[in-house]
C-alpha positions in Angstrom: 0.0 -0.2 0.0 2.6 2.5 1.2 6.3 2.5 0.0 9.1 3.1 2.8 9.2 6.7 3.8 5.8 7.7 3.2 3.6 9.6 5.8 0.5 7.7 7.2 -2.3 10.4 7.3 -5.5 8.4 6.7 -7.1 5.8 9.4 -6.9 2.9 6.8 -2.8 3.5 6.4 -2.6 2.9 9.8 -5.0 0.0 9.9 -3.0 -1.5 7.2 0.3 -1.2 9.2 -1.6 -2.8 12.0 -3.0 -5.7 10.0 0.4 -6.6 8.4 2.7 -5.8 11.1 4.2 -2.9 9.3 6.6 -0.7 11.8 6.1 2.9 11.9 8.6 5.6 12.8 7.1 8.5 14.8 9.0 12.1 14.4 8.0 15.4 16.4 8.4 17.9 13.6 12.0 16.8 12.3 13.3 15.0 15.5 12.9 11.2 15.8 11.1 10.0 18.7 10.2 6.4 18.3 10.2 3.1 16.4 7.4 0.2 16.5 4.1 -1.7 15.6 0.7 0.1 15.3 -1.1 -1.4 18.0 -4.3 0.7 18.0 -5.6 4.0 16.2 -8.5 6.3 16.5 -9.0 9.4 14.9 -6.8 11.5 17.8 -4.4 9.0 18.6 -1.7 6.2 17.6 -0.8 3.9 20.2 2.9 1.9 19.6 3.3 -0.9 22.1 1.7 1.1 24.7 2.7 4.3 24.4 -0.1 6.9 22.6 1.0 9.7 20.3 -1.2 12.7 19.6 -1.9 12.4 15.7 -2.0 16.4 15.3 1.4 16.4 17.2 3.2 13.3 15.6 4.4 12.6 12.2 4.3 8.9 11.4 6.3 7.5 8.6 6.0 3.9 7.2 9.1 1.7 7.7 8.4 -1.6 5.8 11.3 -4.0 6.1 12.9 -2.2 8.9 
């Protein structure tokens, strides 16, 4: 679906990553914050292995094959 390095913006992007266990990198601005598997998502937040990230404050980047 998404290529490596593409930004996840839609709910279906996150759902694809959950279903296929594709890792996601998290950034706040240009600062790297975390990498991991998405375990839950809704309109406001993304959960990576127990940590919640506000979708309006962070950027999520697809990292297949990481």
